[in-house]
C-alpha positions in Angstrom: 20.9 174.6 -121.2 19.1 171.9 -119.3 17.3 168.6 -119.9 14.4 167.0 -118.0 13.9 163.3 -118.0 10.5 162.4 -117.0 9.8 159.3 -115.0 7.7 156.5 -116.7 6.0 153.6 -115.1 7.7 150.3 -115.6 5.7 147.6 -117.5 4.1 145.0 -115.2 6.8 142.4 -114.2 9.6 144.7 -115.2 12.3 146.0 -112.8 11.5 149.2 -110.9 15.1 150.1 -111.0 16.0 153.1 -113.3 19.6 153.6 -114.7 20.8 157.1 -115.7 24.0 157.0 -117.8 25.4 160.6 -117.6 27.2 160.5 -120.9 23.9 160.2 -122.8 22.9 163.5 -121.2 26.1 165.7 -120.9 26.5 164.8 -117.3 29.7 163.7 -115.4 27.9 161.2 -113.1 25.7 158.2 -113.5 23.3 156.6 -111.0 20.7 153.9 -110.4 17.4 154.7 -108.8 16.7 151.5 -107.0 13.4 150.2 -105.9 13.9 146.7 -104.4 11.5 144.2 -102.5 12.8 142.6 -99.4 15.6 140.1 -100.1 16.7 141.8 -103.4 20.0 143.4 -104.2 22.8 143.3 -106.7 25.5 140.6 -106.5 29.0 141.3 -105.5 30.6 143.7 -107.9 33.4 146.3 -108.3 33.9 149.7 -110.1 37.1 151.6 -110.9 35.7 154.7 -109.2 33.8 155.5 -105.9 30.2 154.7 -105.5 27.9 156.7 -103.1 24.6 155.3 -101.8 21.7 157.5 -100.4 19.1 155.4 -98.6 15.7 157.0 -99.3 13.5 154.5 -97.5 13.8 150.9 -96.0 16.9 149.2 -94.7 19.9 147.9 -96.6 22.8 145.8 -95.4 26.0 146.8 -97.2 29.0 144.6 -97.7 32.1 146.7 -98.7 35.3 144.6 -98.8 35.1 142.4 -95.8 33.0 144.8 -93.7 29.2 145.0 -93.2 27.1 147.8 -92.2 23.4 148.7 -92.2 21.9 151.9 -93.3 18.3 153.3 -93.1 16.4 156.3 -94.7 18.6 159.3 -94.7 21.9 157.5 -94.3 24.7 157.9 -96.9 27.3 155.3 -97.5 30.4 155.7 -99.6 32.4 152.8 -101.1 36.1 153.1 -102.3 37.1 152.5 -105.9 38.1 148.9 -106.7 36.7 147.3 -103.6 34.0 144.6 -104.1 30.7 145.5 -102.7 26.9 144.8 -102.6 23.8 145.6 -100.7 20.5 143.8 -100.0 17.2 144.9 -98.8 17.1 143.4 -95.2 13.9 145.4 -94.3 10.3 144.3 -94.3 9.2 146.8 -97.1 10.7 148.3 -100.2 14.1 149.7 -100.3 14.6 152.9 -102.3 18.2 153.8 -102.7 20.2 156.1 -105.1 23.5 154.6 -106.3 25.7 157.4 -107.5 28.5 156.5 -109.8 31.4 158.9 -109.9 31.7 158.5 -113.7 29.9 159.5 -116.9 28.8 156.0 -117.5 28.4 152.9 -115.3 31.4 150.5 -115.4 31.0 147.4 -113.2 32.2 143.8 -113.1 30.0 141.3 -111.4 31.7 138.8 -109.1 28.6 136.9 -108.1 24.9 136.6 -108.8 22.2 139.1 -107.6 20.0 138.3 -104.7 16.3 138.0 -105.2 
C-alpha cells in the first residue's frame, strides 16, 4: 500500500510551511517542509525526541542548547531530545528546510515567540 499527498499552493498571505503528521498516514515520522523569508524562524522550543534538519536552500543559524551553528544547502543538523532549540533564516533569500521529527506526530513545547 502507498499514499500520495499532493502539494497545494497556499492561499495568499498564508504560511508556506507544510506540516506532515505521520500518524494521519500510517507513518512513524512527522516533518515540516519550511519555506521562510529572511529573519523568520520558530521560537525556542523542545521535543521529547530527536529532530533532524535538512537544509535544502538558503542559510540558517541554529541554536541548540547553548551552542550556535550555521548551515547551508545540503547540510544536515541533528538536535538531541529534550534540548531547547530554534533556527532563523540568516540569509538574503528564502530558507527551505525539512524538519524531521522522530515521532508519528509532532510534540513541541514553545519556550519563546517565533521570529518574523
